C-alpha positions, 0 to 999 in steps of 0.5 A: 610694443617695441620702443614702448615704455613698460611702466607707461603701459602698466599705468595705462592698463591700471587706468583702464581697470580703474575706469571700468570699476568707475563706469559700471554702466555700459554707455558710460564705459563705451563713452570713456573708451571712445574718448580714450581712443580719440586721445590715443589717436591724437597722441599717435599723430603727434608722435609721428609728427615729432618724428617727421620734424626730427627727420626734417631737422636731420635733413637740414643738418645734412644739407638735403632739406628742400630736395625731393627724395625721389627726384633730387630736384628742389621742392617748391618754396610754397610747398615747404612753407605749407608743409615744412616736413615735405620730402617729395615735390608736389609732382612726386607726391601725386605720383606716390598717391596714384601708385598707392591708390592703385595698390589699394584698389587691387 
C-alpha cells in the first residue's frame, strides 16, 4: 500500500466495519460492497488520469509534448485533440496494442 495515506485506510476499514453492522442482510451487504467496488474503481481511474495529465503537463514544460515517445515523430493534432494525454502516435499505439495482444494470448 505504498503511497497510500494510513489515516484514509483506517477510515475506510472503519467504514467497512460499520456498514457490515448496518447491513446484516447478505444481499444488502453484497449490494453495498458492489457499490463500493465500483466507487473504488472509478477513483482509481481518476487517480491514473490525473497522473497522466500531470505527465502531459510535464512534457509541455519539457517541450516534448506532442511527440511520440517511441519514434520521436509528431503526434497528429487530431489524436491530441481526441486524447490530450497521448504519448504515442496512432501507428505506434497500434503496434503496442498488437504486441500486448500477442503476449496476452501466449
